[in-house]
LUMBA-634083 format. One record per residue (C-alpha): y negated, x, z negated; residue in one letter. Coordinates in nm, 3 decimals. Layout:
<rs>
R         Y         X         Z   residu
R         Y         X         Z        A
...
</rs>
This chain:
<rs>
R         Y         X         Z   residu
R    -6.867     6.176     0.026        X
R    -6.841     6.540    -0.084        X
R    -6.484     6.646    -0.032        X
R    -6.254     6.775    -0.305        X
R    -6.111     7.110    -0.203        X
R    -5.745     7.190    -0.242        X
R    -5.743     7.386    -0.567        X
R    -5.699     7.535    -0.796        X
R    -5.969     7.495    -0.899        X
R    -6.064     7.165    -0.744        X
R    -6.415     7.212    -0.607        X
R    -6.683     6.957    -0.525        X
R    -7.003     7.088    -0.370        X
R    -7.340     6.913    -0.386        X
R    -7.606     6.966    -0.120        X
R    -7.947     6.843    -0.231        X
R    -8.294     6.874    -0.082        X
R    -8.382     7.184    -0.282        X
R    -8.059     7.270    -0.465        X
R    -7.694     7.329    -0.397        X
R    -7.419     7.387    -0.649        X
R    -7.050     7.343    -0.710        X
R    -6.843     7.164    -0.971        X
R    -6.513     7.336    -1.052        X
R    -6.236     7.133    -1.216        X
R    -5.922     7.300    -1.347        X
R    -5.731     7.394    -1.659        X
R    -5.804     7.720    -1.843        X
R    -6.154     7.756    -1.703        X
R    -6.327     7.856    -2.027        X
R    -6.165     8.198    -2.040        X
R    -6.296     8.260    -1.688        X
R    -6.650     8.131    -1.745        X
R    -6.822     8.460    -1.665        X
R    -6.595     8.543    -1.371        X
R    -6.650     8.201    -1.213        X
R    -7.025     8.213    -1.278        X
R    -7.049     8.545    -1.098        X
R    -6.828     8.427    -0.812        X
R    -7.003     8.092    -0.753        X
R    -7.369     8.171    -0.823        X
R    -7.615     8.443    -0.732        X
R    -7.749     8.480    -1.085        X
R    -7.847     8.828    -1.192        X
R    -7.928     8.737    -1.552        X
R    -7.779     8.948    -1.828        X
R    -7.923     8.765    -2.130        X
R    -7.765     8.430    -2.206        X
R    -7.800     8.149    -2.457        X
R    -7.475     7.971    -2.537        X
R    -7.569     7.629    -2.677        X
R    -7.296     7.421    -2.837        X
R    -7.243     7.190    -3.134        X
R    -7.072     7.207    -3.470        X
R    -6.758     7.032    -3.344        X
R    -6.710     7.233    -3.026        X
R    -6.813     7.575    -3.158        X
R    -6.504     7.638    -3.374        X
R    -6.277     7.543    -3.084        X
R    -6.428     7.711    -2.781        X
R    -6.748     7.908    -2.845        X
R    -6.580     8.239    -2.923        X
R    -6.367     8.231    -2.609        X
R    -6.666     8.160    -2.385        X
R    -6.876     8.421    -2.565        X
R    -6.602     8.682    -2.520        X
R    -6.580     8.601    -2.150        X
R    -6.956     8.637    -2.109        X
R    -6.983     8.957    -2.311        X
R    -6.696     9.116    -2.120        X
R    -6.901     9.063    -1.804        X
R    -7.206     9.233    -1.955        X
R    -7.402     8.934    -2.082        X
R    -7.599     8.971    -2.405        X
R    -7.521     8.638    -2.572        X
R    -7.717     8.440    -2.828        X
R    -7.506     8.154    -2.966        X
R    -7.697     7.846    -3.084        X
R    -7.512     7.570    -3.270        X
R    -7.663     7.224    -3.318        X
R    -7.523     6.948    -3.542        X
R    -7.271     6.730    -3.359        X
R    -7.376     6.376    -3.276        X
R    -7.633     6.167    -3.091        X
R    -7.900     6.237    -3.353        X
R    -7.928     6.592    -3.216        X
R    -8.076     6.460    -2.893        X
R    -8.429     6.500    -3.026        X
R    -8.744     6.695    -2.955        X
R    -8.697     6.868    -3.289        X
R    -8.368     7.016    -3.171        X
R    -8.520     7.114    -2.836        X
R    -8.792     7.302    -3.024        X
R    -8.529     7.465    -3.246        X
R    -8.322     7.582    -2.949        X
R    -8.624     7.721    -2.767        X
R    -8.748     7.893    -3.083        X
R    -8.413     8.063    -3.138        X
R    -8.407     8.177    -2.776        X
R    -8.756     8.325    -2.803        X
R    -8.678     8.504    -3.127        X
R    -8.366     8.651    -2.966        X
R    -8.576     8.797    -2.686        X
R    -8.463     8.569    -2.405        X
R    -8.710     8.525    -2.121        X
R    -8.746     8.350    -1.786        X
R    -8.477     8.575    -1.632        X
R    -8.217     8.451    -1.882        X
R    -7.952     8.182    -1.833        X
R    -7.839     7.900    -2.061        X
R    -7.475     7.789    -2.091        X
R    -7.434     7.434    -2.227        X
R    -7.091     7.405    -2.389        X
R    -7.004     7.058    -2.517        X
R    -7.017     6.688    -2.448        X
R    -7.296     6.472    -2.314        X
R    -7.527     6.529    -2.609        X
R    -7.514     6.907    -2.571        X
R    -7.544     6.889    -2.193        X
R    -7.849     6.662    -2.202        X
R    -8.015     6.850    -2.488        X
R    -7.947     7.204    -2.369        X
R    -8.022     7.111    -2.009        X
R    -8.363     6.983    -2.117        X
R    -8.427     7.300    -2.315        X
R    -8.340     7.503    -2.004        X
R    -8.573     7.286    -1.796        X
R    -8.876     7.363    -2.011        X
R    -8.802     7.712    -2.151        X
R    -9.068     7.935    -1.994        X
R    -9.107     7.666    -1.726        X
R    -8.740     7.657    -1.642        X
R    -8.435     7.883    -1.645        X
R    -8.091     7.840    -1.486        X
R    -7.835     7.626    -1.668        X
R    -7.455     7.636    -1.639        X
R    -7.295     7.316    -1.763        X
R    -6.955     7.349    -1.935        X
R    -6.866     6.989    -2.028        X
R    -6.587     6.933    -2.280        X
R    -6.549     6.552    -2.288        X
R    -6.450     6.296    -2.026        X
R    -6.796     6.135    -2.033        X
R    -6.966     6.467    -1.968        X
R    -6.715     6.589    -1.710        X
R    -6.723     6.276    -1.493        X
R    -7.086     6.183    -1.542        X
R    -7.357     6.352    -1.743        X
R    -7.299     6.717    -1.642        X
R    -7.349     6.632    -1.273        X
R    -7.676     6.522    -1.120        X
R    -7.945     6.707    -1.310        X
R    -8.063     6.440    -1.552        X
R    -8.149     6.598    -1.887        X
R    -8.330     6.455    -2.186        X
R    -8.351     6.341    -2.544        X
R    -8.385     6.015    -2.732        X
R    -8.680     5.878    -2.925        X
R    -8.705     5.606    -3.188        X
R    -8.806     5.376    -2.902        X
R    -8.495     5.427    -2.689        X
R    -8.237     5.648    -2.522        X
R    -8.322     5.933    -2.283        X
R    -8.690     5.840    -2.264        X
R    -8.805     6.205    -2.261        X
R    -8.648     6.436    -2.008        X
R    -8.655     6.616    -1.677        X
R    -8.451     6.657    -1.362        X
R    -8.299     7.004    -1.383        X
R    -7.994     7.061    -1.166        X
R    -7.732     7.302    -1.303        X
R    -7.642     7.611    -1.105        X
R    -7.272     7.549    -1.167        X
R    -7.050     7.303    -1.356        X
R    -6.724     7.426    -1.511        X
R    -6.499     7.138    -1.615        X
R    -6.192     7.256    -1.806        X
R    -5.952     6.964    -1.856        X
R    -5.774     7.155    -2.134        X
R    -6.069     7.073    -2.360        X
R    -5.979     6.705    -2.336        X
R    -5.658     6.770    -2.531        X
R    -5.857     6.831    -2.850        X
R    -6.058     6.508    -2.829        X
R    -5.978     6.242    -3.089        X
R    -5.840     5.926    -2.927        X
R    -6.166     5.736    -2.969        X
R    -6.367     6.007    -2.790        X
R    -6.103     6.043    -2.519        X
R    -6.095     5.668    -2.458        X
R    -6.472     5.620    -2.438        X
R    -6.485     5.828    -2.121        X
R    -6.297     5.560    -1.934        X
R    -6.599     5.331    -1.948        X
R    -6.773     5.567    -1.704        X
R    -6.458     5.602    -1.494        X
R    -6.416     5.224    -1.469        X
R    -6.786     5.200    -1.380        X
R    -6.736     5.442    -1.090        X
R    -6.437     5.240    -0.969        X
R    -6.637     4.918    -0.989        X
R    -6.934     5.045    -0.789        X
R    -6.771     5.275    -0.532        X
R    -6.392     5.315    -0.528        X
R    -6.167     5.027    -0.630        X
R    -5.855     5.240    -0.577        X
R    -5.964     5.460    -0.868        X
R    -5.863     5.178    -1.102        X
R    -5.497     5.232    -1.011        X
R    -5.517     5.582    -1.158        X
R    -5.743     5.488    -1.449        X
R    -5.512     5.209    -1.565        X
R    -5.207     5.436    -1.587        X
R    -5.248     5.525    -1.954        X
R    -4.888     5.640    -1.993        X
R    -4.917     5.934    -1.752        X
R    -5.291     5.993    -1.719        X
R    -5.288     6.326    -1.902        X
R    -5.076     6.481    -1.629        X
R    -5.335     6.377    -1.367        X
R    -5.657     6.483    -1.537        X
R    -5.771     6.729    -1.270        X
R    -5.738     6.460    -1.001        X
R    -5.904     6.199    -1.222        X
R    -6.204     6.416    -1.309        X
R    -6.245     6.550    -0.956        X
R    -6.241     6.204    -0.796        X
R    -6.506     6.081    -1.036        X
R    -6.723     6.388    -0.979        X
R    -6.701     6.329    -0.603        X
R    -6.828     5.971    -0.649        X
R    -7.115     6.085    -0.870        X
R    -7.197     6.372    -0.632        X
R    -7.211     6.139    -0.331        X
R    -7.461     5.910    -0.499        X
R    -7.673     6.199    -0.627        X
R    -7.683     6.351    -0.277        X
R    -7.802     6.020    -0.136        X
R    -8.073     5.966    -0.397        X
R    -8.129     6.269    -0.619        X
R    -8.434     6.141    -0.806        X
R    -8.367     5.767    -0.795        X
R    -8.631     5.693    -0.533        X
R    -8.430     5.488    -0.281        X
R    -8.237     5.279    -0.531        X
R    -7.892     5.419    -0.453        X
R    -7.870     5.630    -0.769        X
R    -7.959     5.323    -0.972        X
R    -7.609     5.194    -0.891        X
R    -7.483     5.441    -1.152        X
R    -7.658     5.220    -1.409        X
R    -7.398     4.945    -1.372        X
R    -7.331     4.835    -1.729        X
R    -7.604     5.061    -1.866        X
R    -7.902     4.826    -1.885        X
R    -7.762     4.626    -2.174        X
R    -7.527     4.910    -2.274        X
R    -7.813     5.139    -2.369        X
R    -7.980     4.850    -2.552        X
R    -7.663     4.787    -2.750        X
R    -7.627     5.157    -2.828        X
R    -7.984     5.173    -2.960        X
R    -7.969     4.842    -3.149        X
R    -7.649     4.944    -3.325        X
R    -7.816     5.261    -3.451        X
R    -7.711     5.582    -3.280        X
R    -7.368     5.667    -3.410        X
R    -7.224     5.319    -3.462        X
R    -7.112     5.285    -3.102        X
R    -7.006     5.586    -2.901        X
R    -7.185     5.596    -2.567        X
R    -6.879     5.478    -2.375        X
R    -6.817     5.196    -2.623        X
R    -7.169     5.061    -2.574        X
R    -7.132     5.098    -2.197        X
R    -6.803     4.905    -2.215        X
R    -6.990     4.611    -2.366        X
R    -7.261     4.652    -2.104        X
R    -6.997     4.648    -1.831        X
R    -6.853     4.321    -1.959        X
R    -7.201     4.168    -1.956        X
R    -7.266     4.298    -1.604        X
R    -6.932     4.160    -1.487        X
R    -7.015     3.814    -1.625        X
R    -7.351     3.819    -1.448        X
R    -7.186     3.943    -1.128        X
R    -6.956     3.640    -1.130        X
R    -7.252     3.409    -1.188        X
R    -7.508     3.568    -0.958        X
R    -7.324     3.779    -0.699        X
R    -7.001     3.594    -0.628        X
R    -6.764     3.841    -0.793        X
R    -6.423     3.676    -0.813        X
R    -6.279     3.582    -1.150        X
R    -5.971     3.789    -1.064        X
R    -6.167     4.109    -1.005        X
R    -6.387     4.044    -1.308        X
R    -6.081     4.006    -1.524        X
R    -5.931     4.327    -1.387        X
R    -6.236     4.528    -1.494        X
R    -6.228     4.377    -1.843        X
R    -5.854     4.436    -1.877        X
R    -5.901     4.797    -1.765        X
R    -6.145     4.847    -2.053        X
R    -5.897     4.693    -2.295        X
R    -5.623     4.933    -2.179        X
R    -5.836     5.210    -2.332        X
R    -5.912     5.015    -2.652        X
R    -6.276     4.983    -2.553        X
R    -6.477     4.696    -2.706        X
R    -6.531     4.382    -2.499        X
R    -6.678     4.158    -2.772        X
R    -7.019     4.226    -2.927        X
R    -7.020     4.220    -3.310        X
R    -7.230     3.941    -3.459        X
R    -7.437     4.174    -3.676        X
R    -7.598     4.349    -3.378        X
R    -7.916     4.151    -3.312        X
R    -7.982     4.007    -2.967        X
R    -8.354     4.062    -3.016        X
R    -8.301     4.426    -3.111        X
R    -8.088     4.477    -2.799        X
R    -8.342     4.311    -2.569        X
R    -8.633     4.497    -2.728        X
R    -8.460     4.832    -2.679        X
R    -8.363     4.735    -2.325        X
R    -8.723     4.650    -2.233        X
R    -8.832     5.003    -2.324        X
R    -8.565     5.148    -2.096        X
R    -8.640     5.341    -1.777        X
R    -8.445     5.083    -1.576        X
R    -8.748     4.855    -1.577        X
R    -8.988     4.887    -1.283        X
R    -9.339     4.749    -1.348        X
R    -9.185     4.511    -1.599        X
R    -8.915     4.395    -1.357        X
R    -8.551     4.427    -1.457        X
R    -8.353     4.641    -1.213        X
R    -8.003     4.513    -1.284        X
R    -7.693     4.635    -1.102        X
R    -7.440     4.372    -0.996        X
R    -7.120     4.390    -0.790        X
R    -7.013     4.149    -0.517        X
R    -6.659     4.284    -0.528        X
R    -6.487     4.598    -0.653        X
R    -6.659     4.893    -0.486        X
R    -6.958     4.692    -0.359        X
R    -7.260     4.728    -0.589        X
R    -7.628     4.652    -0.540        X
R    -7.951     4.642    -0.739        X
R    -8.070     4.289    -0.805        X
R    -8.413     4.159    -0.899        X
R    -8.274     3.812    -0.968        X
R    -8.186     3.876    -1.333        X
R    -8.441     3.776    -1.597        X
R    -8.460     3.804    -1.974        X
R    -8.316     3.454    -2.022        X
R    -8.011     3.551    -1.815        X
R    -7.957     3.855    -2.036        X
R    -8.005     3.658    -2.359        X
R    -7.751     3.400    -2.241        X
R    -7.506     3.675    -2.143        X
R    -7.533     3.831    -2.489        X
R    -7.432     3.499    -2.641        X
R    -7.126     3.495    -2.415        X
R    -7.050     3.855    -2.505        X
R    -6.983     3.747    -2.862        X
R    -6.713     3.497    -2.767        X
</rs>
């Protein structure tokens, strides 16, 4: 596992076949964005796009822009509407068009400032702009800091499903400022714990001890984020492009979770809320098919409840809509469901023993 340096900042370095980069986790990173970029990368770009959304821009865009301009960057700020609906090809085209009109070229750099939507969207724009330019990820939510900003997956949604158009495009640097988490509404703060609990379930059971300590968690955010990044980084190093099956372990709870998110209509469930429901379903199937103990299954479900995450599927979300969306997901391989189960906390594997009837039956149980 990539080690976490003694900070500050906490540093986690990834070494991939053709890329290497570092994730920095600390407080008050945004004001040092340019300084850290220059210290931790070899970029010579002086023209930069700063892509953010309408929620994040009023809070943090000016500070990051000031940091970049003070270091000599010519900055073009691009603001997209907040929300999952912005993960679209139309927004990618809009971002790229604004960059072209501002005179940015293949020697420019893109800074993605925001949550998972901005990171995925802006990262995809960087991947295709003039055949690819460097991207610096500056995640501002728990979901994006512990998961989506690390690993190079970028993309947008379509009417047919989530993240079906995209590209692998590793960032050159990830700057995770835990101070940004203080401005998250409770619902957005809490949803991030679905991904944290997922990481604990598949790789590090001891992480649950920290994740369950709601009373004091805000004083341990650097440790929490850094430990999760190290788990994600380890798996990405082992299987960058999901060819060996190891990276698929990160999909624990996501097969049905993405189906639920799509079936509910993007915006009804936050990503982490849909994943919470997917985790409950995966836990039930792990008890049935993989021998997970009832005690450990209950601990995962109770951990989700600590963070007010949903564990019961509303009746008005159609099973057929969920299964239809799921069957269009990338987690299918030649029509075969690739479903992640756990034998025990920290011991995950990809199973081919789950069929559509199993999932339909699990959805019924998820409503009880």
